[in-house]
C-alpha positions in Angstrom: 0.0 0.0 0.0 1.0 3.6 -0.6 -0.1 5.6 2.5 0.2 9.4 2.4 -0.9 12.1 4.9 0.9 15.3 4.1 0.5 19.0 4.6 2.5 21.8 3.0 2.0 25.6 3.4 3.2 27.9 0.6 2.6 31.6 0.2 -1.0 31.5 -1.0 -1.6 27.8 -1.1 -2.2 25.0 1.3 -1.7 21.3 0.4 -3.6 19.0 2.8 -3.7 15.5 1.2 -4.5 12.2 2.8 -5.1 8.9 0.9 -4.3 5.2 0.6 -3.9 3.4 -2.7 -2.7 0.0 -3.7 1.1 -0.5 -3.9 0.9 -1.7 -7.4 -0.5 -0.5 -10.7 -0.9 3.1 -11.9 -2.6 5.7 -9.7 -3.4 8.8 -11.7 -3.6 12.1 -9.8 -6.1 14.2 -11.7 -7.3 17.7 -11.3 -7.2 21.2 -12.8 -4.0 23.3 -13.1 -3.0 24.8 -9.7 -4.8 22.2 -7.6 -1.6 20.9 -6.0 -0.8 17.8 -8.1 2.9 18.6 -8.6 3.2 19.8 -5.0 1.9 16.5 -3.8 4.3 14.6 -6.0 7.3 16.7 -4.8 6.3 16.2 -1.1 6.2 12.4 -1.6 9.6 12.6 -3.2 11.0 14.6 -0.3 11.6 17.7 -2.5 9.5 20.0 -0.3 11.4 20.5 3.0 8.5 22.2 4.7 6.1 19.3 4.0 4.9 17.5 7.2 3.1 14.2 7.7 3.5 10.5 7.1 4.5 8.7 4.0 4.8 4.9 3.7 5.4 2.9 0.5 4.8 -0.8 0.7 5.6 -0.9 4.4 8.8 1.2 4.0 8.6 4.4 6.0 9.7 7.5 4.1 8.5 10.2 6.5 6.8 10.6 9.9 6.6 13.3 12.5 10.0 12.3 13.9 11.8 11.1 10.7 12.3 12.1 7.1 14.2 10.0 4.7 16.4 12.1 2.3 15.2 12.1 -1.3 18.3 10.1 -2.6 17.4 7.3 -0.2 13.7 7.0 -1.0 14.2 4.6 -3.9 12.1 6.5 -6.4 12.2 7.3 -10.1 11.0 10.7 -11.1 10.0 11.7 -14.6 9.4 15.5 -15.0 7.6 17.4 -17.7 10.9 18.1 -19.5 13.3 15.2 -19.9 16.5 16.9 -18.8 18.9 14.5 -20.6 22.6 15.0 -20.8 22.8 16.3 -24.3 26.4 15.2 -24.9 25.8 11.6 -23.8 24.4 8.9 -25.9 21.0 7.4 -25.2 22.7 4.3 -23.7 24.9 6.5 -21.5 21.9 8.5 -20.3 20.0 5.2 -19.5 23.0 3.8 -17.6 23.4 6.9 -15.6 20.2 6.0 -13.9 21.3 2.4 -13.4 24.6 3.5 -11.8 22.6 5.4 -9.2 20.8 2.3 -8.1 21.8 0.6 -4.8 20.5 -2.7 -5.9 22.8 -3.6 -8.9 22.1 -3.3 -12.6 18.4 -3.6 -13.5 17.2 -5.4 -16.7 18.6 -2.9 -19.2 17.4 -4.9 -22.3 13.9 -5.1 -21.0 13.6 -1.4 -20.5 15.1 -0.7 -23.9 12.6 -3.1 -25.6 9.5 -1.9 -23.7 10.3 1.7 -24.7 11.4 1.0 -28.3 14.9 2.5 -27.8 16.9 -0.2 -29.6 17.7 2.0 -32.7 18.5 5.1 -30.6 21.1 3.7 -28.2 24.1 5.4 -29.9 22.5 8.7 -30.7 23.3 11.8 -28.6 20.5 13.1 -26.4 20.6 16.4 -28.2 19.6 14.8 -31.5 16.4 13.2 -30.3 12.9 14.5 -30.8 10.9 15.6 -27.7 9.0 12.3 -27.6 12.2 10.2 -28.0 13.8 12.2 -25.2 10.9 11.6 -22.9 11.1 7.8 -23.6 14.7 7.9 -22.5 13.8 9.8 -19.4 11.2 7.2 -18.5 13.8 4.4 -19.1 16.3 6.2 -16.9 13.8 6.4 -14.1 12.9 2.7 -14.5 16.5 1.7 -14.4 16.9 3.2 -10.9 15.1 0.1 -9.7 12.5 2.3 -7.9 10.1 1.3 -5.2 7.8 4.0 -6.6 7.7 5.7 -10.0 6.6 9.4 -10.0 5.5 10.9 -13.3 4.7 14.6 -13.4 2.6 15.3 -16.6 5.2 13.5 -18.8 3.2 14.2 -22.0 2.3 17.8 -21.4 5.2 19.4 -23.3 4.7 17.2 -26.4 2.6 17.9 -29.5 -0.4 15.7 -30.3 1.6 13.5 -32.8 4.4 12.9 -30.2 1.9 12.1 -27.5 0.2 9.5 -29.8 3.6 7.9 -30.4 4.8 7.9 -26.8 1.7 6.8 -24.9 1.7 3.1 -26.2 5.4 2.7 -25.0 4.5 4.3 -21.7 1.4 2.1 -21.3 3.3 -1.1 -22.1 6.1 -0.3 -19.7 3.8 0.5 -16.8 1.8 -2.6 -17.4 4.7 -5.0 -17.8 6.8 -3.8 -14.8 5.6 -4.4 -11.2 6.5 -0.9 -10.1 3.7 1.2 -8.6 3.4 4.6 -10.3 1.8 7.9 -9.3 1.0 9.7 -12.6 0.0 13.4 -12.6 -2.2 14.7 -15.4 -5.1 17.0 -16.2 -5.9 15.0 -19.4 -9.1 12.9 -19.2 -7.8 10.7 -22.1 -4.7 9.8 -20.1 -6.9 8.9 -17.1 -9.0 6.7 -19.3 -6.1 5.0 -20.9 -3.6 4.5 -18.0 -5.4 4.6 -14.6 -5.9 1.5 -12.5 -6.7 3.8 -9.6 -7.7 7.5 -9.6 -7.1 10.3 -7.1 -9.1 13.5 -7.6 -7.6 16.7 -6.4 -9.1 20.2 -6.1 -7.8 23.3 -4.3 -5.0 21.4 -2.5 -7.2 18.6 -1.2 -8.0 15.0 -2.2 -11.7 14.8 -3.1 -11.8 11.1 -3.8 -9.6 8.1 -4.4 -10.0 4.4 -5.3 -10.4 2.2 -8.4 -10.8 4.3 -11.5 -14.3 3.1 -12.3 -15.6 3.7 -8.8 -14.1 7.2 -8.5 -15.3 8.4 -12.0 -18.9 7.4 -11.1 -19.0 9.1 -7.7 -21.7 11.8 -7.8 -20.0 13.7 -5.0 -16.8 14.3 -6.9 -16.1 17.7 -8.5 -15.6 16.0 -11.9 -19.0 14.1 -12.0 -21.1 17.3 -12.0 -19.3 19.0 -14.9 -19.6 18.8 -18.7 -16.3 16.8 -18.7 -17.7 13.9 -16.6 -17.0 10.5 -18.1 -16.8 6.8 -17.3 -14.6 4.0 -18.5 -15.8 0.5 -19.3 -13.4 -2.4 -19.8 -14.0 -5.1 -22.3 -12.8 -7.3 -25.1 -12.9 -6.9 -28.9 -15.4 -9.4 -30.1 -15.7 -11.6 -33.2 -19.0 -10.1 -34.4 -18.7 -8.6 -37.9 -20.9 -5.6 -38.7 -20.3 -3.4 -41.7 -17.8 -0.6 -40.7 -18.1 -1.5 -37.0 -16.1 -3.2 -34.3 -18.0 -4.8 -31.4 -16.7 -4.6 -27.9 -18.1 -7.0 -25.2 -18.0 -5.3 -21.8 -17.1 -7.1 -18.6 -20.9 -7.3 -17.8 -21.6 -8.8 -21.2 -23.0 -5.7 -23.0 -22.2 -5.4 -26.7 -21.0 -1.9 -27.6 -20.4 -1.0 -31.3 -17.8 1.6 -32.3 -16.3 2.7 -35.6 -14.2 0.0 -37.3 -10.9 -0.5 -35.5 -8.0 -2.8 -36.3 -7.6 -4.4 -32.9 -7.6 -8.2 -32.9 -10.5 -10.2 -31.5 -9.9 -10.9 -27.8 -7.8 -7.8 -27.2 -8.4 -6.1 -23.8 -9.6 -2.6 -24.3 -11.1 0.4 -22.5 -13.9 2.5 -23.7 -14.3 6.1 -22.6 -17.9 7.4 -22.6 -18.7 11.1 -22.0 -21.7 11.6 -19.7 -23.0 14.2 -22.1 -23.1 11.6 -24.9 -25.6 9.4 -23.0 -29.3 10.0 -23.2 -32.1 8.2 -21.4 -35.5 6.8 -22.5 -38.1 4.9 -20.6 -38.9 2.5 -23.4 -36.5 0.9 -25.9 -36.5 3.2 -29.0 -37.2 1.7 -32.4 -35.8 2.8 -35.8 -33.0 4.9 -34.4 -29.5 5.6 -35.8 -28.1 5.2 -32.3 -26.6 1.7 -32.2 -25.8 1.3 -28.5 -29.0 1.1 -26.4 -28.4 -0.7 -23.1 -30.8 -1.6 -20.3 -29.9 0.2 -17.1 -31.2 1.1 -13.7 -31.0 4.5 -12.1 -28.7 4.3 -9.1 -28.8 7.9 -8.0 -29.0 11.5 -9.2 -26.8 14.4 -8.4 -28.2 16.9 -6.0 -26.3 19.7 -7.7 -27.4 21.1 -11.0 -24.9 22.8 -13.3 -26.0 24.9 -16.3 -29.5 23.4 -15.9 -28.2 19.8 -16.1 -28.0 17.0 -13.6 -25.7 13.9 -13.5 -27.5 10.5 -13.4 -25.6 7.5 -12.1 -26.7 4.3 -13.9 -26.1 0.6 -13.1 -25.5 -1.7 -16.1 -25.5 -5.1 -14.4 -22.7 -4.1 -12.1 -21.0 -1.6 -14.5 -21.4 2.1 -13.8 -22.3 4.7 -16.4 -22.9 8.5 -16.0 -25.4 10.5 -18.0 -25.7 14.3 -18.2 -29.3 15.3 -18.8 -31.3 18.5 -18.2 -33.1 19.0 -15.0 -36.3 19.5 -17.0 -35.8 16.0 -18.5 -35.3 14.5 -15.1 -38.6 15.9 -14.0 -40.4 14.9 -17.2 -39.1 11.3 -16.9 -39.7 11.3 -13.2 -36.2 9.8 -12.7 -35.7 8.1 -9.3 -33.3 5.5 -7.8 -34.3 2.0 -8.8 -36.0 3.0 -12.0 -35.5 0.8 -15.0 -34.8 2.5 -18.3 -32.6 2.4 -21.4 -29.3 4.3 -21.9 -28.5 5.5 -25.4 -24.8 6.0 -26.0 -24.4 8.4 -28.9 -20.7 8.1 -29.0 -18.1 5.8 -27.4 -14.3 6.3 -27.8 -12.0 3.3 -27.8 -9.0 4.0 -25.6 -6.0 2.0 -26.8 
């Protein structure tokens, strides 16, 4: 387990964060700019001398009221927004710099190189790499420190869209293949949907919710759920069903969801991101409609808060959770209430690789 209870007072900002998340997998720290995400990561790393509290990583104490382990002894790998490679050193030398700093011997260099697709770059100087290539090297350097915890502070934020699209599959494969817990800071919903096993929501220096990603995204009391950006993530497999121009995904609860044709092989594990604003509700199954994804659902709850005349409705789909953003007027007209059976129409669903 990763157990954190930390406070930090800056000039006009107070960080007061307390949470416990599993000591494996990727925990994404998500929230708007200025909410304290980077300050939290720096406090965990020991880079904020004024931070107070308790930090424990898989039963190893890093900080308490009486004790604070120096940063260089915390066995962590840190990936910043900018790679900060040694420009005169080759990729191989930059990677091995991290390995030499490890107290546990040489990590599996070849595995890190393969996971990040660095084989053809090993002899090139750091100064000759693209931004995405440099960030891959920075991630490899952090992994080769044999960390007990990997910290990533918006590692894709400085890249253009093309570079992000090329880097994220390498990042995803590395994080999935290595049993190193990671705390990943971002304000991108797409990165949450693609990478998060667990999710920690932050707002104004405080943790507003944490836990498995599907649970946190569907919480109506979170600051995200009552906004136009609210979304949920369903996990599933690419099916064998062949429909013209479509790929069928079978969710974990057995629902068939059709998306535009995608080259993923049958049986591939995938995630689907569904915006709450792209879900509409009807009391009877509609006929002769262009919307392909119509799923039976039960109203679990409705948000008490309205925003721009809309409310968020939490739906249960045989154990899977889905959010819908509908007008307060529609809620009244449909007389929506907990326990009510209806149908959810999903206008658009995006496959997250």
